[in-house]
C-alpha positions as a Markdown table, in Angstrom:
| # | Residue | x | y | z |
|---|---|---|---|---|
| 1 | Unk | 99.7 | -61.5 | 21.3 |
| 2 | Unk | 96.9 | -62.0 | 23.5 |
| 3 | Unk | 93.9 | -59.2 | 22.6 |
| 4 | Unk | 91.5 | -58.1 | 24.8 |
| 5 | Unk | 88.8 | -60.8 | 22.7 |
| 6 | Unk | 91.1 | -63.8 | 24.8 |
| 7 | Unk | 89.7 | -62.8 | 27.9 |
| 8 | Unk | 85.5 | -63.4 | 26.8 |
| 9 | Unk | 84.5 | -66.8 | 26.6 |
| 10 | Unk | 82.8 | -68.1 | 23.6 |
| 11 | Unk | 79.9 | -70.6 | 25.0 |
| 12 | Unk | 80.9 | -72.7 | 22.5 |
| 13 | Unk | 85.1 | -73.1 | 23.7 |
| 14 | Unk | 85.4 | -74.0 | 26.8 |
| 15 | Unk | 84.4 | -77.7 | 28.5 |
| 16 | Unk | 83.4 | -75.8 | 31.3 |
| 17 | Unk | 81.1 | -73.6 | 29.8 |
| 18 | Unk | 79.6 | -76.1 | 27.6 |
| 19 | Unk | 78.5 | -78.0 | 31.0 |
| 20 | Unk | 76.7 | -75.1 | 32.1 |
| 21 | Unk | 73.9 | -73.8 | 30.1 |
| 22 | Unk | 75.2 | -72.1 | 27.2 |
| 23 | Unk | 72.4 | -68.6 | 28.3 |
| 24 | Unk | 73.7 | -68.6 | 31.4 |
| 25 | Unk | 77.1 | -68.6 | 30.6 |
| 26 | Unk | 76.7 | -65.5 | 27.8 |
| 27 | Unk | 74.7 | -63.4 | 30.7 |
| 28 | Unk | 71.2 | -65.0 | 29.8 |
| 29 | Unk | 71.8 | -64.4 | 25.9 |
| 30 | Unk | 71.6 | -67.9 | 23.7 |
| 31 | Unk | 74.6 | -68.6 | 21.6 |
| 32 | Unk | 72.5 | -68.7 | 18.8 |
| 33 | Unk | 72.0 | -65.1 | 19.0 |
| 34 | Unk | 76.1 | -64.2 | 19.7 |
| 35 | Unk | 77.5 | -65.7 | 17.1 |
| 36 | Unk | 77.0 | -63.4 | 13.9 |
| 37 | Unk | 78.2 | -60.5 | 17.0 |
| 38 | Unk | 81.6 | -63.2 | 17.5 |
| 39 | Unk | 81.9 | -63.5 | 13.6 |
| 40 | Unk | 81.4 | -59.7 | 13.0 |
| 41 | Unk | 84.5 | -59.2 | 16.0 |
| 42 | Unk | 86.0 | -61.9 | 14.5 |
| 43 | Unk | 86.4 | -60.7 | 10.8 |
| 44 | Unk | 86.8 | -57.2 | 12.3 |
| 45 | Unk | 83.3 | -56.2 | 10.9 |
| 46 | Unk | 83.4 | -53.7 | 13.6 |
| 47 | Unk | 80.4 | -51.0 | 12.8 |
| 48 | Unk | 78.3 | -54.6 | 11.9 |
| 49 | Unk | 79.5 | -55.9 | 15.6 |
| 50 | Unk | 78.4 | -52.4 | 17.0 |
| 51 | Unk | 75.4 | -52.5 | 16.0 |
| 52 | Unk | 74.5 | -56.6 | 16.6 |
| 53 | Unk | 75.4 | -55.5 | 20.5 |
| 54 | Unk | 73.4 | -52.8 | 19.9 |
| 55 | Unk | 70.2 | -54.6 | 19.1 |
| 56 | Unk | 71.2 | -57.7 | 22.1 |
| 57 | Unk | 71.8 | -55.1 | 24.4 |
| 58 | Unk | 67.9 | -53.8 | 23.8 |
| 59 | Unk | 67.0 | -57.0 | 24.7 |
| 60 | Unk | 69.1 | -57.9 | 27.8 |
| 61 | Unk | 69.9 | -54.9 | 28.9 |
| 62 | Unk | 71.4 | -56.5 | 32.5 |
| 63 | Unk | 73.9 | -58.4 | 30.7 |
| 64 | Unk | 77.9 | -57.7 | 31.3 |
| 65 | Unk | 78.6 | -60.3 | 28.8 |
| 66 | Unk | 77.4 | -58.1 | 26.0 |
| 67 | Unk | 78.2 | -54.2 | 27.8 |
| 68 | Unk | 82.1 | -56.1 | 27.8 |
| 69 | Unk | 81.5 | -57.2 | 24.0 |
| 70 | Unk | 79.8 | -53.3 | 23.1 |
| 71 | Unk | 82.9 | -51.2 | 25.1 |
| 72 | Unk | 85.3 | -53.9 | 23.3 |
| 73 | Unk | 83.9 | -53.4 | 19.7 |
| 74 | Unk | 83.7 | -49.5 | 21.2 |
| 75 | Unk | 87.4 | -49.5 | 21.6 |
| 76 | Unk | 88.4 | -51.0 | 18.5 |
| 77 | Unk | 86.3 | -48.1 | 16.4 |
| 78 | Unk | 88.7 | -46.0 | 18.2 |
| 79 | Unk | 86.1 | -45.2 | 20.6 |
| 80 | Unk | 88.0 | -45.6 | 23.9 |
| 81 | Unk | 86.0 | -42.8 | 26.0 |
| 82 | Unk | 82.9 | -43.8 | 25.4 |
| 83 | Unk | 83.7 | -47.7 | 26.1 |
| 84 | Unk | 84.7 | -46.7 | 29.2 |
| 85 | Unk | 82.3 | -44.5 | 29.7 |
| 86 | Unk | 79.9 | -47.7 | 29.4 |
| 87 | Unk | 82.0 | -50.1 | 32.2 |
| 88 | Unk | 81.6 | -47.4 | 34.4 |
């Protein structure tokens, strides 16, 4: 079954995205910076993923891509209310 992660493109997954700057595709964050976050999510290390997402958001506070990833991680940690408030 498809999960919530499937709706977020990884910068290296799509030919359309790879034609664009990967930085633009990920809301101003380079793929090199996103890789550890995606690796933590993929291996279900959600506490690590939350720390990584939070630190990236300090540097890129307007990135909707990072906000969505952080909300996803919060939901996976059972913090649905916090995830929803982040998205509003």
